[in-house]
C-alpha positions in Angstrom: 24.0 120.9 74.8 27.2 122.0 76.5 29.6 120.5 79.0 28.3 122.5 82.0 24.6 121.8 81.5 24.4 118.5 79.6 22.1 115.9 81.1 21.4 112.4 80.0 18.1 113.7 78.7 19.8 116.3 76.5 21.8 113.5 74.9 18.6 111.5 74.2 17.1 114.6 72.7 20.1 115.1 70.4 19.8 111.5 69.2 16.1 111.9 68.6 16.8 114.9 66.4 19.1 112.7 64.3 16.5 110.0 64.1 13.8 112.4 63.2 15.7 113.4 60.0 16.6 109.8 59.1 12.9 108.9 58.5 12.1 108.0 54.9 10.7 111.5 54.3 13.4 113.2 56.4 16.3 115.3 55.3 19.6 113.3 55.4 21.7 116.5 55.3 20.0 117.7 58.5 20.5 114.3 60.1 24.2 114.5 59.3 24.4 118.0 60.8 22.7 117.0 64.0 24.9 113.9 64.2 28.1 116.0 63.8 26.8 118.4 66.5 26.2 115.5 68.8 29.7 114.1 68.1 31.2 117.5 68.8 29.4 117.8 72.1 30.4 114.3 73.2 34.0 115.0 72.4 33.7 118.2 74.5 32.3 116.1 77.4 35.3 113.7 77.1 38.0 116.3 76.8 40.2 116.4 79.9 40.3 119.7 81.6 43.2 120.5 83.9 42.5 121.4 87.5 44.4 124.6 88.2 44.3 124.4 92.0 44.8 120.7 92.6 44.5 119.3 96.1 47.4 117.1 97.3 46.9 113.6 96.0 43.8 114.7 94.0 43.1 114.3 90.3 45.0 116.5 87.9 42.1 116.7 85.4 38.4 116.2 85.1 36.0 115.8 82.2 32.7 117.5 81.5 31.0 114.1 81.6 32.4 113.3 85.1 31.6 116.8 86.4 28.0 116.4 85.1 27.6 113.0 86.6 27.5 111.2 83.2 29.1 107.8 83.1 32.4 108.2 81.3 32.5 104.8 79.7 28.9 105.2 78.4 29.8 108.5 76.8 32.8 106.9 75.1 30.7 104.1 73.8 28.1 106.5 72.6 30.8 108.5 70.8 31.8 105.3 68.9 28.2 104.6 67.9 27.8 108.2 66.7 31.0 107.9 64.6 29.7 104.7 63.1 26.3 106.3 62.4 27.9 109.3 60.7 29.9 107.0 58.5 26.7 105.1 57.5 24.9 108.4 56.7 27.8 109.6 54.6 27.8 106.3 52.7 24.1 106.6 52.0 22.9 103.8 54.3 20.1 105.5 56.1 18.6 102.2 57.3 21.8 101.2 59.0 22.3 104.7 60.5 18.8 104.7 61.8 19.4 101.3 63.5 22.7 102.5 64.9 21.2 105.7 66.4 18.2 103.9 67.7 20.4 101.3 69.4 22.6 104.0 70.8 19.6 105.8 72.3 18.2 102.6 73.8 21.6 101.7 75.3 22.1 105.2 76.6 18.7 105.2 78.3 19.3 101.7 79.8 20.6 101.1 83.3 
């Protein structure tokens, strides 16, 4: 997943990877790695990128999310959920993390 090619479906797939490893027989360490990768990618999508040749009265920056047609506010909310889920994984609360990521996926797919 990267800022130039990220789709809503890519994000759902990334969340699914985390959930897959949060199953009772899953590998928590792998879930944490996938969650951190998802967080990194979301932060990349939210990073402002300066427009070098700005049109008069036009925006000075854009984001990967905006450029890719992803709703900026939804990406921000998803980032907050992923941060919460990572904290839950790190604190050993797999059940809460699974619920957080499942809710995040359902919310992301909504609308």
